[in-house]
mmCIF file of the N, C-alpha and C atoms, coordinates in Angstrom:
data_MODEL
# 
_entry.id   MODEL 
# 
loop_
_atom_site.group_PDB 
_atom_site.id 
_atom_site.type_symbol 
_atom_site.label_atom_id 
_atom_site.label_alt_id 
_atom_site.label_comp_id 
_atom_site.label_asym_id 
_atom_site.label_entity_id 
_atom_site.label_seq_id 
_atom_site.pdbx_PDB_ins_code 
_atom_site.Cartn_x 
_atom_site.Cartn_y 
_atom_site.Cartn_z 
_atom_site.occupancy 
_atom_site.B_iso_or_equiv 
_atom_site.pdbx_formal_charge 
_atom_site.auth_seq_id 
_atom_site.auth_comp_id 
_atom_site.auth_asym_id 
_atom_site.auth_atom_id 
_atom_site.pdbx_PDB_model_num 
ATOM 1   N N  . MET A 1 1  ? 0.858  -1.178 0.007   1.00 0.00 ? 1  MET A N  1 
ATOM 2   C CA . MET A 1 1  ? 0.043  0.018  0.011   1.00 0.00 ? 1  MET A CA 1 
ATOM 3   C C  . MET A 1 1  ? 0.863  1.282  -0.003  1.00 0.00 ? 1  MET A C  1 
ATOM 4   N N  . ASN A 1 2  ? 1.934  1.244  0.741   1.00 0.00 ? 2  ASN A N  1 
ATOM 5   C CA . ASN A 1 2  ? 2.887  2.385  0.812   1.00 0.00 ? 2  ASN A CA 1 
ATOM 6   C C  . ASN A 1 2  ? 3.451  2.647  -0.610  1.00 0.00 ? 2  ASN A C  1 
ATOM 7   N N  . LYS A 1 3  ? 3.813  1.506  -1.260  1.00 0.00 ? 3  LYS A N  1 
ATOM 8   C CA . LYS A 1 3  ? 4.425  1.671  -2.612  1.00 0.00 ? 3  LYS A CA 1 
ATOM 9   C C  . LYS A 1 3  ? 3.362  2.316  -3.561  1.00 0.00 ? 3  LYS A C  1 
ATOM 10  N N  . THR A 1 4  ? 2.162  1.900  -3.466  1.00 0.00 ? 4  THR A N  1 
ATOM 11  C CA . THR A 1 4  ? 1.116  2.411  -4.346  1.00 0.00 ? 4  THR A CA 1 
ATOM 12  C C  . THR A 1 4  ? 0.890  3.936  -4.060  1.00 0.00 ? 4  THR A C  1 
ATOM 13  N N  . PHE A 1 5  ? 0.892  4.269  -2.778  1.00 0.00 ? 5  PHE A N  1 
ATOM 14  C CA . PHE A 1 5  ? 0.708  5.703  -2.324  1.00 0.00 ? 5  PHE A CA 1 
ATOM 15  C C  . PHE A 1 5  ? 1.889  6.548  -2.903  1.00 0.00 ? 5  PHE A C  1 
ATOM 16  N N  . ASN A 1 6  ? 3.084  6.026  -2.757  1.00 0.00 ? 6  ASN A N  1 
ATOM 17  C CA . ASN A 1 6  ? 4.240  6.813  -3.248  1.00 0.00 ? 6  ASN A CA 1 
ATOM 18  C C  . ASN A 1 6  ? 4.146  6.933  -4.767  1.00 0.00 ? 6  ASN A C  1 
ATOM 19  N N  . LYS A 1 7  ? 3.680  5.878  -5.438  1.00 0.00 ? 7  LYS A N  1 
ATOM 20  C CA . LYS A 1 7  ? 3.544  5.987  -6.910  1.00 0.00 ? 7  LYS A CA 1 
ATOM 21  C C  . LYS A 1 7  ? 2.550  7.045  -7.340  1.00 0.00 ? 7  LYS A C  1 
ATOM 22  N N  . ILE A 1 8  ? 1.443  7.053  -6.648  1.00 0.00 ? 8  ILE A N  1 
ATOM 23  C CA . ILE A 1 8  ? 0.401  8.059  -6.964  1.00 0.00 ? 8  ILE A CA 1 
ATOM 24  C C  . ILE A 1 8  ? 0.898  9.430  -6.569  1.00 0.00 ? 8  ILE A C  1 
ATOM 25  N N  . LEU A 1 9  ? 1.591  9.550  -5.503  1.00 0.00 ? 9  LEU A N  1 
ATOM 26  C CA . LEU A 1 9  ? 2.072  10.881 -5.088  1.00 0.00 ? 9  LEU A CA 1 
ATOM 27  C C  . LEU A 1 9  ? 3.120  11.409 -6.097  1.00 0.00 ? 9  LEU A C  1 
ATOM 28  N N  . SER A 1 10 ? 3.965  10.469 -6.576  1.00 0.00 ? 10 SER A N  1 
ATOM 29  C CA . SER A 1 10 ? 4.997  10.839 -7.518  1.00 0.00 ? 10 SER A CA 1 
ATOM 30  C C  . SER A 1 10 ? 4.291  11.283 -8.853  1.00 0.00 ? 10 SER A C  1 
ATOM 31  N N  . LEU A 1 11 ? 3.294  10.536 -9.241  1.00 0.00 ? 11 LEU A N  1 
ATOM 32  C CA . LEU A 1 11 ? 2.585  10.851 -10.472 1.00 0.00 ? 11 LEU A CA 1 
ATOM 33  C C  . LEU A 1 11 ? 1.911  12.296 -10.389 1.00 0.00 ? 11 LEU A C  1 
ATOM 34  N N  . LEU A 1 12 ? 1.289  12.555 -9.251  1.00 0.00 ? 12 LEU A N  1 
ATOM 35  C CA . LEU A 1 12 ? 0.624  13.738 -9.003  1.00 0.00 ? 12 LEU A CA 1 
ATOM 36  C C  . LEU A 1 12 ? 1.664  14.945 -8.958  1.00 0.00 ? 12 LEU A C  1 
ATOM 37  N N  . LYS A 1 13 ? 2.773  14.656 -8.367  1.00 0.00 ? 13 LYS A N  1 
ATOM 38  C CA . LYS A 1 13 ? 3.833  15.696 -8.234  1.00 0.00 ? 13 LYS A CA 1 
ATOM 39  C C  . LYS A 1 13 ? 4.365  15.990 -9.658  1.00 0.00 ? 13 LYS A C  1 
ATOM 40  N N  . ASN A 1 14 ? 4.583  14.983 -10.513 1.00 0.00 ? 14 ASN A N  1 
ATOM 41  C CA . ASN A 1 14 ? 5.062  15.217 -11.843 1.00 0.00 ? 14 ASN A CA 1 
ATOM 42  C C  . ASN A 1 14 ? 4.051  16.034 -12.662 1.00 0.00 ? 14 ASN A C  1 
ATOM 43  N N  . LYS A 1 15 ? 2.788  15.660 -12.521 1.00 0.00 ? 15 LYS A N  1 
ATOM 44  C CA . LYS A 1 15 ? 1.749  16.412 -13.290 1.00 0.00 ? 15 LYS A CA 1 
ATOM 45  C C  . LYS A 1 15 ? 1.696  17.921 -12.836 1.00 0.00 ? 15 LYS A C  1 
ATOM 46  N N  . PHE A 1 16 ? 1.767  18.049 -11.479 1.00 0.00 ? 16 PHE A N  1 
ATOM 47  C CA . PHE A 1 16 ? 1.698  19.498 -10.987 1.00 0.00 ? 16 PHE A CA 1 
ATOM 48  C C  . PHE A 1 16 ? 2.886  20.262 -11.469 1.00 0.00 ? 16 PHE A C  1 
ATOM 49  N N  . PHE A 1 17 ? 4.082  19.601 -11.389 1.00 0.00 ? 17 PHE A N  1 
ATOM 50  C CA . PHE A 1 17 ? 5.332  20.276 -11.909 1.00 0.00 ? 17 PHE A CA 1 
ATOM 51  C C  . PHE A 1 17 ? 5.203  20.620 -13.359 1.00 0.00 ? 17 PHE A C  1 
ATOM 52  N N  . GLY A 1 18 ? 4.620  19.749 -14.118 1.00 0.00 ? 18 GLY A N  1 
ATOM 53  C CA . GLY A 1 18 ? 4.446  19.971 -15.556 1.00 0.00 ? 18 GLY A CA 1 
ATOM 54  C C  . GLY A 1 18 ? 3.553  21.163 -15.827 1.00 0.00 ? 18 GLY A C  1 
ATOM 55  N N  . LEU A 1 19 ? 2.502  21.301 -14.971 1.00 0.00 ? 19 LEU A N  1 
ATOM 56  C CA . LEU A 1 19 ? 1.609  22.444 -15.214 1.00 0.00 ? 19 LEU A CA 1 
ATOM 57  C C  . LEU A 1 19 ? 2.259  23.709 -14.811 1.00 0.00 ? 19 LEU A C  1 
ATOM 58  N N  . VAL A 1 20 ? 3.022  23.751 -13.762 1.00 0.00 ? 20 VAL A N  1 
ATOM 59  C CA . VAL A 1 20 ? 3.659  24.907 -13.305 1.00 0.00 ? 20 VAL A CA 1 
ATOM 60  C C  . VAL A 1 20 ? 4.751  25.359 -14.309 1.00 0.00 ? 20 VAL A C  1 
ATOM 61  N N  . VAL A 1 21 ? 5.490  24.429 -14.814 1.00 0.00 ? 21 VAL A N  1 
ATOM 62  C CA . VAL A 1 21 ? 6.518  24.737 -15.777 1.00 0.00 ? 21 VAL A CA 1 
ATOM 63  C C  . VAL A 1 21 ? 5.914  25.254 -17.106 1.00 0.00 ? 21 VAL A C  1 
ATOM 64  N N  . CYS A 1 22 ? 4.855  24.613 -17.528 1.00 0.00 ? 22 CYS A N  1 
ATOM 65  C CA . CYS A 1 22 ? 4.141  25.002 -18.805 1.00 0.00 ? 22 CYS A CA 1 
ATOM 66  C C  . CYS A 1 22 ? 3.573  26.412 -18.703 1.00 0.00 ? 22 CYS A C  1 
ATOM 67  N N  . ASN A 1 23 ? 3.160  26.833 -17.508 1.00 0.00 ? 23 ASN A N  1 
ATOM 68  C CA . ASN A 1 23 ? 2.513  28.165 -17.406 1.00 0.00 ? 23 ASN A CA 1 
ATOM 69  C C  . ASN A 1 23 ? 3.489  29.226 -17.259 1.00 0.00 ? 23 ASN A C  1 
ATOM 70  N N  . ARG A 1 24 ? 4.780  29.015 -17.294 1.00 0.00 ? 24 ARG A N  1 
ATOM 71  C CA . ARG A 1 24 ? 5.779  30.103 -17.084 1.00 0.00 ? 24 ARG A CA 1 
ATOM 72  C C  . ARG A 1 24 ? 6.180  30.631 -18.450 1.00 0.00 ? 24 ARG A C  1 
ATOM 73  N N  . ARG A 1 25 ? 5.540  30.294 -19.484 1.00 0.00 ? 25 ARG A N  1 
ATOM 74  C CA . ARG A 1 25 ? 5.942  30.774 -20.825 1.00 0.00 ? 25 ARG A CA 1 
ATOM 75  C C  . ARG A 1 25 ? 5.505  32.208 -21.038 1.00 0.00 ? 25 ARG A C  1 
ATOM 76  N N  . GLY A 1 26 ? 4.353  32.606 -20.498 1.00 0.00 ? 26 GLY A N  1 
ATOM 77  C CA . GLY A 1 26 ? 3.806  33.917 -20.731 1.00 0.00 ? 26 GLY A CA 1 
ATOM 78  C C  . GLY A 1 26 ? 3.238  34.506 -19.473 1.00 0.00 ? 26 GLY A C  1 
ATOM 79  N N  . GLN A 1 27 ? 2.674  35.730 -19.656 1.00 0.00 ? 27 GLN A N  1 
ATOM 80  C CA . GLN A 1 27 ? 2.066  36.348 -18.500 1.00 0.00 ? 27 GLN A CA 1 
ATOM 81  C C  . GLN A 1 27 ? 0.606  35.910 -18.299 1.00 0.00 ? 27 GLN A C  1 
ATOM 82  N N  . SER A 1 28 ? 0.247  35.892 -17.058 1.00 0.00 ? 28 SER A N  1 
ATOM 83  C CA . SER A 1 28 ? -1.124 35.443 -16.752 1.00 0.00 ? 28 SER A CA 1 
ATOM 84  C C  . SER A 1 28 ? -2.053 36.663 -16.848 1.00 0.00 ? 28 SER A C  1 
ATOM 85  N N  . ILE A 1 29 ? -3.319 36.416 -16.835 1.00 0.00 ? 29 ILE A N  1 
ATOM 86  C CA . ILE A 1 29 ? -4.319 37.502 -16.861 1.00 0.00 ? 29 ILE A CA 1 
ATOM 87  C C  . ILE A 1 29 ? -4.175 38.373 -15.627 1.00 0.00 ? 29 ILE A C  1 
ATOM 88  N N  . ALA A 1 30 ? -3.866 37.794 -14.448 1.00 0.00 ? 30 ALA A N  1 
ATOM 89  C CA . ALA A 1 30 ? -3.744 38.558 -13.246 1.00 0.00 ? 30 ALA A CA 1 
ATOM 90  C C  . ALA A 1 30 ? -2.567 39.518 -13.296 1.00 0.00 ? 30 ALA A C  1 
ATOM 91  N N  . GLU A 1 31 ? -1.447 39.124 -13.921 1.00 0.00 ? 31 GLU A N  1 
ATOM 92  C CA . GLU A 1 31 ? -0.331 40.049 -14.105 1.00 0.00 ? 31 GLU A CA 1 
ATOM 93  C C  . GLU A 1 31 ? -0.686 41.161 -15.035 1.00 0.00 ? 31 GLU A C  1 
ATOM 94  N N  . PHE A 1 32 ? -1.456 40.848 -16.095 1.00 0.00 ? 32 PHE A N  1 
ATOM 95  C CA . PHE A 1 32 ? -1.886 41.871 -17.048 1.00 0.00 ? 32 PHE A CA 1 
ATOM 96  C C  . PHE A 1 32 ? -2.793 42.848 -16.366 1.00 0.00 ? 32 PHE A C  1 
ATOM 97  N N  . ALA A 1 33 ? -3.700 42.395 -15.485 1.00 0.00 ? 33 ALA A N  1 
ATOM 98  C CA . ALA A 1 33 ? -4.553 43.340 -14.755 1.00 0.00 ? 33 ALA A CA 1 
ATOM 99  C C  . ALA A 1 33 ? -3.808 44.212 -13.847 1.00 0.00 ? 33 ALA A C  1 
ATOM 100 N N  . VAL A 1 34 ? -2.815 43.705 -13.181 1.00 0.00 ? 34 VAL A N  1 
ATOM 101 C CA . VAL A 1 34 ? -1.990 44.477 -12.240 1.00 0.00 ? 34 VAL A CA 1 
ATOM 102 C C  . VAL A 1 34 ? -1.198 45.506 -12.984 1.00 0.00 ? 34 VAL A C  1 
ATOM 103 N N  . VAL A 1 35 ? -0.585 45.181 -14.136 1.00 0.00 ? 35 VAL A N  1 
ATOM 104 C CA . VAL A 1 35 ? 0.216  46.123 -14.895 1.00 0.00 ? 35 VAL A CA 1 
ATOM 105 C C  . VAL A 1 35 ? -0.746 47.198 -15.508 1.00 0.00 ? 35 VAL A C  1 
ATOM 106 N N  . THR A 1 36 ? -1.866 46.814 -15.911 1.00 0.00 ? 36 THR A N  1 
ATOM 107 C CA . THR A 1 36 ? -2.849 47.798 -16.507 1.00 0.00 ? 36 THR A CA 1 
ATOM 108 C C  . THR A 1 36 ? -3.317 48.780 -15.416 1.00 0.00 ? 36 THR A C  1 
ATOM 109 N N  . ALA A 1 37 ? -3.576 48.305 -14.201 1.00 0.00 ? 37 ALA A N  1 
ATOM 110 C CA . ALA A 1 37 ? -3.952 49.141 -13.079 1.00 0.00 ? 37 ALA A CA 1 
ATOM 111 C C  . ALA A 1 37 ? -2.893 50.120 -12.668 1.00 0.00 ? 37 ALA A C  1 
ATOM 112 N N  . MET A 1 38 ? -1.641 49.609 -12.663 1.00 0.00 ? 38 MET A N  1 
ATOM 113 C CA . MET A 1 38 ? -0.503 50.464 -12.306 1.00 0.00 ? 38 MET A CA 1 
ATOM 114 C C  . MET A 1 38 ? -0.334 51.552 -13.357 1.00 0.00 ? 38 MET A C  1 
ATOM 115 N N  . MET A 1 39 ? -0.405 51.215 -14.639 1.00 0.00 ? 39 MET A N  1 
ATOM 116 C CA . MET A 1 39 ? -0.214 52.188 -15.721 1.00 0.00 ? 39 MET A CA 1 
ATOM 117 C C  . MET A 1 39 ? -1.358 53.218 -15.654 1.00 0.00 ? 39 MET A C  1 
ATOM 118 N N  . SER A 1 40 ? -2.527 52.821 -15.400 1.00 0.00 ? 40 SER A N  1 
ATOM 119 C CA . SER A 1 40 ? -3.575 53.793 -15.342 1.00 0.00 ? 40 SER A CA 1 
ATOM 120 C C  . SER A 1 40 ? -3.429 54.753 -14.107 1.00 0.00 ? 40 SER A C  1 
ATOM 121 N N  . THR A 1 41 ? -2.900 54.197 -13.029 1.00 0.00 ? 41 THR A N  1 
ATOM 122 C CA . THR A 1 41 ? -2.608 55.043 -11.906 1.00 0.00 ? 41 THR A CA 1 
ATOM 123 C C  . THR A 1 41 ? -1.520 56.085 -12.211 1.00 0.00 ? 41 THR A C  1 
ATOM 124 N N  . PHE A 1 42 ? -0.468 55.645 -12.853 1.00 0.00 ? 42 PHE A N  1 
ATOM 125 C CA . PHE A 1 42 ? 0.638  56.560 -13.186 1.00 0.00 ? 42 PHE A CA 1 
ATOM 126 C C  . PHE A 1 42 ? 0.103  57.658 -14.154 1.00 0.00 ? 42 PHE A C  1 
ATOM 127 N N  . VAL A 1 43 ? -0.715 57.307 -15.166 1.00 0.00 ? 43 VAL A N  1 
ATOM 128 C CA . VAL A 1 43 ? -1.212 58.263 -16.067 1.00 0.00 ? 43 VAL A CA 1 
ATOM 129 C C  . VAL A 1 43 ? -2.087 59.268 -15.429 1.00 0.00 ? 43 VAL A C  1 
ATOM 130 N N  . SER A 1 44 ? -2.966 58.788 -14.503 1.00 0.00 ? 44 SER A N  1 
ATOM 131 C CA . SER A 1 44 ? -3.885 59.689 -13.854 1.00 0.00 ? 44 SER A CA 1 
ATOM 132 C C  . SER A 1 44 ? -3.193 60.617 -12.893 1.00 0.00 ? 44 SER A C  1 
ATOM 133 N N  . THR A 1 45 ? -2.058 60.184 -12.267 1.00 0.00 ? 45 THR A N  1 
ATOM 134 C CA . THR A 1 45 ? -1.335 61.131 -11.399 1.00 0.00 ? 45 THR A CA 1 
ATOM 135 C C  . THR A 1 45 ? -0.431 62.091 -12.227 1.00 0.00 ? 45 THR A C  1 
ATOM 136 N N  . ALA A 1 46 ? -0.027 61.719 -13.430 1.00 0.00 ? 46 ALA A N  1 
ATOM 137 C CA . ALA A 1 46 ? 0.814  62.575 -14.232 1.00 0.00 ? 46 ALA A CA 1 
ATOM 138 C C  . ALA A 1 46 ? -0.020 63.524 -15.081 1.00 0.00 ? 46 ALA A C  1 
ATOM 139 N N  . ALA A 1 47 ? -1.291 63.289 -15.254 1.00 0.00 ? 47 ALA A N  1 
ATOM 140 C CA . ALA A 1 47 ? -2.093 64.112 -16.205 1.00 0.00 ? 47 ALA A CA 1 
ATOM 141 C C  . ALA A 1 47 ? -2.107 65.592 -15.803 1.00 0.00 ? 47 ALA A C  1 
ATOM 142 N N  . PRO A 1 48 ? -2.252 66.028 -14.532 1.00 0.00 ? 48 PRO A N  1 
ATOM 143 C CA . PRO A 1 48 ? -2.302 67.442 -14.277 1.00 0.00 ? 48 PRO A CA 1 
ATOM 144 C C  . PRO A 1 48 ? -0.935 68.130 -14.604 1.00 0.00 ? 48 PRO A C  1 
ATOM 145 N N  . ARG A 1 49 ? 0.124  67.521 -14.282 1.00 0.00 ? 49 ARG A N  1 
ATOM 146 C CA . ARG A 1 49 ? 1.418  68.098 -14.594 1.00 0.00 ? 49 ARG A CA 1 
ATOM 147 C C  . ARG A 1 49 ? 1.620  68.240 -16.100 1.00 0.00 ? 49 ARG A C  1 
ATOM 148 N N  . LEU A 1 50 ? 1.213  67.173 -16.821 1.00 0.00 ? 50 LEU A N  1 
ATOM 149 C CA . LEU A 1 50 ? 1.370  67.265 -18.281 1.00 0.00 ? 50 LEU A CA 1 
ATOM 150 C C  . LEU A 1 50 ? 0.452  68.334 -18.863 1.00 0.00 ? 50 LEU A C  1 
ATOM 151 N N  . SER A 1 51 ? -0.705 68.495 -18.285 1.00 0.00 ? 51 SER A N  1 
ATOM 152 C CA . SER A 1 51 ? -1.652 69.506 -18.736 1.00 0.00 ? 51 SER A CA 1 
ATOM 153 C C  . SER A 1 51 ? -1.038 70.935 -18.543 1.00 0.00 ? 51 SER A C  1 
ATOM 154 N N  . SER A 1 52 ? -0.465 71.121 -17.390 1.00 0.00 ? 52 SER A N  1 
ATOM 155 C CA . SER A 1 52 ? 0.110  72.423 -17.100 1.00 0.00 ? 52 SER A CA 1 
ATOM 156 C C  . SER A 1 52 ? 1.345  72.680 -18.032 1.00 0.00 ? 52 SER A C  1 
ATOM 157 N N  . LEU A 1 53 ? 2.100  71.702 -18.333 1.00 0.00 ? 53 LEU A N  1 
ATOM 158 C CA . LEU A 1 53 ? 3.185  71.862 -19.287 1.00 0.00 ? 53 LEU A CA 1 
ATOM 159 C C  . LEU A 1 53 ? 2.699  72.220 -20.628 1.00 0.00 ? 53 LEU A C  1 
ATOM 160 N N  . MET A 1 54 ? 1.589  71.595 -21.096 1.00 0.00 ? 54 MET A N  1 
ATOM 161 C CA . MET A 1 54 ? 1.067  71.925 -22.401 1.00 0.00 ? 54 MET A CA 1 
ATOM 162 C C  . MET A 1 54 ? 0.570  73.347 -22.434 1.00 0.00 ? 54 MET A C  1 
ATOM 163 N N  . GLU A 1 55 ? -0.103 73.819 -21.348 1.00 0.00 ? 55 GLU A N  1 
ATOM 164 C CA . GLU A 1 55 ? -0.615 75.167 -21.309 1.00 0.00 ? 55 GLU A CA 1 
ATOM 165 C C  . GLU A 1 55 ? 0.527  76.180 -21.334 1.00 0.00 ? 55 GLU A C  1 
ATOM 166 N N  . GLU A 1 56 ? 1.617  75.896 -20.666 1.00 0.00 ? 56 GLU A N  1 
ATOM 167 C CA . GLU A 1 56 ? 2.805  76.826 -20.702 1.00 0.00 ? 56 GLU A CA 1 
ATOM 168 C C  . GLU A 1 56 ? 3.359  76.868 -22.000 1.00 0.00 ? 56 GLU A C  1 
ATOM 169 N N  . GLY A 1 57 ? 3.446  75.708 -22.708 1.00 0.00 ? 57 GLY A N  1 
ATOM 170 C CA . GLY A 1 57 ? 3.955  75.649 -24.117 1.00 0.00 ? 57 GLY A CA 1 
ATOM 171 C C  . GLY A 1 57 ? 3.126  76.463 -25.037 1.00 0.00 ? 57 GLY A C  1 
ATOM 172 N N  . LYS A 1 58 ? 1.807  76.401 -24.902 1.00 0.00 ? 58 LYS A N  1 
ATOM 173 C CA . LYS A 1 58 ? 0.911  77.128 -25.757 1.00 0.00 ? 58 LYS A CA 1 
ATOM 174 C C  . LYS A 1 58 ? 1.069  78.657 -25.592 1.00 0.00 ? 58 LYS A C  1 
ATOM 175 N N  . SER A 1 59 ? 1.184  79.012 -24.268 1.00 0.00 ? 59 SER A N  1 
ATOM 176 C CA . SER A 1 59 ? 1.305  80.424 -23.975 1.00 0.00 ? 59 SER A CA 1 
ATOM 177 C C  . SER A 1 59 ? 2.684  80.988 -24.480 1.00 0.00 ? 59 SER A C  1 
ATOM 178 N N  . GLN A 1 60 ? 3.669  80.206 -24.377 1.00 0.00 ? 60 GLN A N  1 
ATOM 179 C CA . GLN A 1 60 ? 4.985  80.631 -24.966 1.00 0.00 ? 60 GLN A CA 1 
ATOM 180 C C  . GLN A 1 60 ? 4.964  80.780 -26.388 1.00 0.00 ? 60 GLN A C  1 
ATOM 181 N N  . LYS A 1 61 ? 4.308  79.778 -27.031 1.00 0.00 ? 61 LYS A N  1 
ATOM 182 C CA . LYS A 1 61 ? 4.194  79.854 -28.491 1.00 0.00 ? 61 LYS A CA 1 
ATOM 183 C C  . LYS A 1 61 ? 3.434  81.040 -28.962 1.00 0.00 ? 61 LYS A C  1 
ATOM 184 N N  . SER A 1 62 ? 2.358  81.389 -28.186 1.00 0.00 ? 62 SER A N  1 
ATOM 185 C CA . SER A 1 62 ? 1.538  82.597 -28.555 1.00 0.00 ? 62 SER A CA 1 
ATOM 186 C C  . SER A 1 62 ? 2.400  83.846 -28.459 1.00 0.00 ? 62 SER A C  1 
ATOM 187 N N  . ILE A 1 63 ? 3.164  83.870 -27.340 1.00 0.00 ? 63 ILE A N  1 
ATOM 188 C CA . ILE A 1 63 ? 4.059  85.078 -27.144 1.00 0.00 ? 63 ILE A CA 1 
ATOM 189 C C  . ILE A 1 63 ? 5.044  85.197 -28.261 1.00 0.00 ? 63 ILE A C  1 
ATOM 190 N N  . GLN A 1 64 ? 5.606  84.068 -28.650 1.00 0.00 ? 64 GLN A N  1 
ATOM 191 C CA . GLN A 1 64 ? 6.642  84.121 -29.771 1.00 0.00 ? 64 GLN A CA 1 
ATOM 192 C C  . GLN A 1 64 ? 5.932  84.567 -31.101 1.00 0.00 ? 64 GLN A C  1 
ATOM 193 N N  . GLU A 1 65 ? 4.747  84.097 -31.383 1.00 0.00 ? 65 GLU A N  1 
ATOM 194 C CA . GLU A 1 65 ? 4.051  84.519 -32.563 1.00 0.00 ? 65 GLU A CA 1 
ATOM 195 C C  . GLU A 1 65 ? 3.680  85.956 -32.559 1.00 0.00 ? 65 GLU A C  1 
ATOM 196 N N  . ILE A 1 66 ? 3.325  86.498 -31.333 1.00 0.00 ? 66 ILE A N  1 
ATOM 197 C CA . ILE A 1 66 ? 3.030  87.947 -31.255 1.00 0.00 ? 66 ILE A CA 1 
ATOM 198 C C  . ILE A 1 66 ? 4.282  88.775 -31.520 1.00 0.00 ? 66 ILE A C  1 
ATOM 199 N N  . ASP A 1 67 ? 5.433  88.256 -30.963 1.00 0.00 ? 67 ASP A N  1 
ATOM 200 C CA . ASP A 1 67 ? 6.714  88.947 -31.159 1.00 0.00 ? 67 ASP A CA 1 
ATOM 201 C C  . ASP A 1 67 ? 7.119  89.013 -32.583 1.00 0.00 ? 67 ASP A C  1 
ATOM 202 N N  . LYS A 1 68 ? 6.760  88.056 -33.380 1.00 0.00 ? 68 LYS A N  1 
ATOM 203 C CA . LYS A 1 68 ? 7.142  88.050 -34.802 1.00 0.00 ? 68 LYS A CA 1 
ATOM 204 C C  . LYS A 1 68 ? 6.391  89.145 -35.499 1.00 0.00 ? 68 LYS A C  1 
# 
């Protein structure tokens, strides 16, 4: 009985190891969701600063056009 149990345990371990190794080829959906959430957070926190930079650039360009 102990021999049969060890054989079954070994078989299960090999199958589990095979599944884990096979799934390491690419990213999972959970990793994709986390990266997407992080990117959206970074974009939303950077948006006000980028908006103010754009407004400053527009005003400087208008001043340069008036000077011409």
